[in-house]
C-alpha positions in Angstrom: 0.0 0.0 0.0 1.4 3.4 -1.0 2.0 6.1 1.7 -1.0 8.2 0.7 -3.3 5.2 0.7 -2.1 4.3 4.2 -2.7 7.9 5.3 -6.2 7.9 3.8 -7.0 4.5 5.5 -5.8 5.9 8.9 -7.8 9.1 8.6 -5.8 10.9 11.3 -2.1 11.9 11.2 -0.8 12.7 14.8 1.5 15.8 14.5 4.1 15.5 17.2 6.8 17.9 18.6 9.5 16.1 20.5 12.1 17.9 22.6 13.7 14.7 24.0 14.3 11.9 21.5 14.4 9.4 24.4 10.7 9.8 24.5 10.1 9.1 20.9 9.8 5.3 21.0 7.4 5.0 24.0 5.3 7.8 22.4 5.1 5.9 19.1 4.1 2.7 20.9 1.3 4.6 22.7 0.0 5.8 19.4 0.0 2.3 18.0 -1.8 0.9 21.0 -4.4 3.6 20.6 -5.0 2.6 17.0 -3.0 5.1 15.0 0.3 3.7 13.8 1.4 7.0 12.3 3.3 10.1 13.4 4.4 13.3 11.8 7.5 14.4 13.7 8.0 18.1 13.2 11.4 19.7 12.6 10.6 22.5 15.1 13.2 21.0 17.5 16.8 19.8 17.0 15.7 16.4 18.2 13.4 15.6 15.3 15.9 13.8 13.1 17.0 11.5 16.0 13.4 10.9 17.1 12.4 9.8 13.6 15.4 7.5 13.5 14.6 5.9 16.8 11.0 5.3 15.8 11.8 3.9 12.4 14.2 1.4 14.0 12.3 0.4 17.1 8.7 0.6 15.9 8.8 -0.4 12.2 5.0 -0.9 12.0 4.4 2.8 12.4 4.2 5.1 9.4 6.6 7.9 10.4 7.1 11.1 8.5 8.7 14.5 9.0 6.8 17.8 9.4 7.7 21.5 9.2 10.3 20.7 6.6 11.6 24.0 5.3 14.6 23.0 3.2 16.1 20.4 1.0 18.7 19.7 3.6 16.0 18.9 6.2 14.2 16.7 3.7 17.5 14.7 3.2 18.0 14.4 7.0 14.4 13.2 7.4 14.7 10.6 4.7 18.0 9.3 5.9 16.5 8.9 9.4 13.7 6.8 8.1 10.9 9.2 7.3 8.4 7.8 4.8 6.8 11.2 3.9 7.5 14.9 4.1 5.1 17.7 5.2 5.8 21.4 5.0 3.8 24.4 6.2 4.0 26.2 2.8 4.7 25.4 -0.8 8.4 25.7 -1.6 8.8 24.5 -5.3 12.5 23.6 -4.6 11.7 21.4 -1.7 8.8 19.7 -3.6 11.0 19.0 -6.6 13.8 17.7 -4.4 11.5 15.3 -2.6 10.0 14.1 -5.9 13.6 13.5 -7.3 14.4 11.5 -4.1 11.2 9.4 -4.4 9.6 10.5 -1.1 6.0 11.7 -0.9 5.7 15.3 -0.1 2.6 17.3 1.1 3.2 21.0 1.0 1.0 23.5 2.8 -1.5 25.3 0.6 -4.2 27.8 1.6 -5.1 29.7 -1.7 -6.1 28.9 -5.3 -2.7 30.1 -6.4 -1.0 27.6 -4.1 -3.2 24.8 -5.5 -2.4 25.7 -9.1 1.3 25.7 -8.3 0.9 22.2 -6.7 -0.9 20.9 -9.7 1.8 22.3 -12.0 4.3 20.3 -9.9 2.3 17.2 -10.4 0.9 16.8 -6.8 -2.4 15.1 -6.2 -2.6 15.8 -2.4 -1.6 18.8 -0.4 -1.8 19.9 3.2 -4.4 22.6 3.9 -2.8 24.8 6.5 -3.7 26.5 8.8 -7.1 24.9 8.4 -9.4 26.5 10.9 -7.7 29.9 10.7 -8.1 29.8 6.9 -11.8 29.2 6.9 -12.2 25.6 8.0 -14.1 22.9 6.1 -16.1 25.6 4.2 -12.9 26.9 2.8 -11.7 23.4 1.9 -14.9 22.7 0.0 -14.8 26.1 -1.8 -11.2 25.5 -2.8 -11.9 21.9 -3.9 -14.7 22.9 -6.2 -12.7 24.2 -9.2 -9.8 21.7 -8.7 -11.3 18.2 -9.1 -8.0 16.3 -9.1 -6.5 17.2 -5.8 -7.1 15.9 -2.2 -6.4 17.7 1.1 -4.8 17.0 4.4 -6.2 19.8 6.6 -4.1 20.6 9.7 -4.3 23.4 12.2 -7.0 23.9 14.8 -8.5 20.4 14.2 -9.6 18.4 17.2 -12.0 15.7 18.2 -15.0 17.9 18.1 -14.6 19.1 14.5 -12.7 16.1 13.1 -15.6 14.5 11.3 -16.7 17.9 9.8 -13.6 17.5 7.7 -13.4 13.8 7.2 -17.0 13.6 6.0 -16.0 15.6 2.9 -14.8 13.1 0.3 -11.9 15.2 -0.9 -10.3 15.2 2.5 -7.7 12.4 2.6 -7.0 12.6 6.3 -6.6 15.3 9.1 -3.5 16.2 10.9 -3.8 17.0 14.6 -1.8 17.2 17.8 -4.5 16.9 20.5 -3.8 13.3 21.2 0.0 13.8 21.7 0.3 17.3 23.2 3.9 18.3 24.2 2.8 18.5 27.9 1.8 14.9 27.8 5.1 13.8 26.2 7.1 15.9 28.7 5.3 14.3 31.6 5.7 10.8 30.0 2.0 10.3 30.3 1.8 7.7 27.6 -1.3 6.2 29.0 -3.1 9.5 28.3 -1.7 9.6 24.8 -3.0 6.1 24.2 -6.5 6.9 25.6 -6.8 10.1 23.6 -5.7 8.4 20.5 -8.2 5.6 21.0 -10.9 8.2 21.6 -10.0 10.0 18.4 -10.2 6.8 16.4 -13.5 5.8 17.9 -14.9 9.3 17.2 -13.8 9.1 13.6 -15.2 5.6 13.0 -18.4 6.2 15.0 -19.2 2.5 15.6 -22.8 1.9 16.7 -25.3 -0.9 16.7 -27.5 -0.8 13.5 -29.7 -3.9 14.0 -29.8 -7.5 15.2 -30.6 -10.2 12.6 -32.5 -13.3 13.7 -32.4 -16.4 11.5 -36.0 -17.5 10.9 -36.6 -21.0 9.5 -39.0 -19.8 6.9 -41.0 -16.8 5.8 -44.0 -17.6 8.1 -41.7 -17.7 11.2 -40.0 -14.5 10.1 -43.3 -12.6 9.7 -44.6 -13.9 13.1 -41.4 -13.0 15.0 -41.2 -9.5 13.5 -44.9 -8.9 14.2 -44.4 -9.8 17.8 -41.7 -7.2 18.2 -43.8 -4.6 16.4 -46.9 -5.3 18.5 -45.1 -5.2 21.8 -42.9 -2.2 21.2 -44.6 -0.2 18.5 -41.9 -0.7 16.0 -42.9 -0.3 12.3 -43.4 -3.7 10.6 -41.6 -3.6 7.2 -41.4 -6.7 4.9 -38.4 -6.9 2.7 -37.4 -9.3 -0.1 -35.3 -11.6 2.1 -36.3 -10.5 5.6 -38.8 -8.7 7.7 -37.9 -5.7 9.8 -39.4 -4.5 13.0 -38.4 -0.9 13.2 -34.8 -0.4 12.3 -33.6 -2.6 15.1 -34.7 -6.2 14.5 -34.4 -8.0 11.2 -35.8 -11.6 10.9 -34.5 -13.6 8.0 -37.0 -15.5 5.9 -34.4 -18.3 5.5 -31.3 -18.9 7.7 -28.4 -16.7 6.6 -24.9 -16.2 8.0 -24.4 -16.9 11.7 -25.6 -19.8 13.8 -28.2 -17.6 15.5 -28.2 -14.7 13.1 -26.2 -11.6 12.6 -25.3 -8.2 14.2 -24.9 -5.1 12.0 -22.5 -2.4 13.2 -22.7 1.0 11.5 -19.6 3.1 10.9 -18.8 6.6 9.5 -16.1 5.3 7.2 -16.3 1.6 6.3 -12.9 1.4 4.5 -11.1 3.0 7.4 -13.0 0.7 9.8 -11.8 -2.3 7.8 -8.2 -1.1 7.9 -8.4 -0.4 11.6 -9.9 -3.8 12.5 -7.4 -5.5 10.2 -4.6 -3.9 12.2 -6.2 -5.5 15.3 -6.1 -9.0 13.7 -9.7 -9.1 12.6 -10.3 -10.9 9.3 -13.1 -10.3 6.8 -15.1 -12.5 4.5 -14.1 -10.9 1.2 -16.9 -12.8 -0.6 -19.5 -11.0 1.5 -18.6 -7.5 0.3 -21.6 -5.4 -1.0 -21.2 -2.2 -2.9 -23.5 0.8 -3.5 -24.6 2.1 -6.9 -21.4 4.2 -7.0 -19.2 1.2 -6.6 -18.2 2.0 -3.0 -18.1 -0.6 -0.3 -21.4 -0.6 1.7 -21.2 -3.7 3.8 -18.8 -6.6 4.7 -18.9 -9.5 7.2 -16.2 -10.4 9.6 -14.7 -13.8 8.9 -15.6 -15.3 12.3 -18.8 -15.4 14.4 -19.0 -13.9 17.8 -21.3 -15.8 20.3 -23.0 -17.6 17.4 -23.7 -14.4 15.5 -22.1 -13.3 12.3 -21.1 -9.6 12.4 -21.0 -7.2 9.6 -20.1 -3.6 9.1 -22.2 -1.2 7.2 -21.6 2.3 5.9 -23.8 5.0 7.6 
């Protein structure tokens, strides 16, 4: 998987300032435990190069990059240390061209149509939108994206857990950069438990897992209709027959013939199904590839986990 594809799948890029490279590895491990194996180490301190090197060597599963790269020399140091991508606050054509020649992905900061046109001229397909909130937020991203259909954005600056999904819900946003889960004060205090918890909370906010419905395997259509009607009569749920099942409200689905799962299935909704699959894969969860269903635009809409839980098949579904 290419770097940009990994960044899109992760959805969030933790932006980290490290003053003591001894703390780089435990920080990286905390981010991984929290569900975000990614870090952009900013060149705002003289410890950035060594921090990147330590992480790249000790935590190879993490996608580590360099941020606040202002020169070709810094880009070279970052790459030599093990950085897999380069991020800069502005668009410096010399730095972009140098990174391209060195074969390392680069995401320069852009906040105007002129910046975007320069980026397109340089052959870039994804840029950092910075500073995001101060430059107009998601409304500005959407306005800027409209005339430029071939470019994606990595908004950074002022993004936090509260406004994260405002950005990610727009299809042209590849991912968001943010520092709230790895603030300098937490790193200085070596409070890696807090970093892990804040990272996990950020991931869960992004993915938005919630119960959609419970499916019950009826033995035939008559039993399915009877069971669904009982739920509807008792609880006032709307009785809705479908082709292969009968729903009672949006909560109970009774299959007309037994389907996946010994007892039935459980459907879990998520904000971003592709990111959810990537996240669960990283936790060792396997999926039944033959169960994938797509919407009329060819995008993944549902997929079942490979294994049952408590006699129930489990599937994700796109909200």
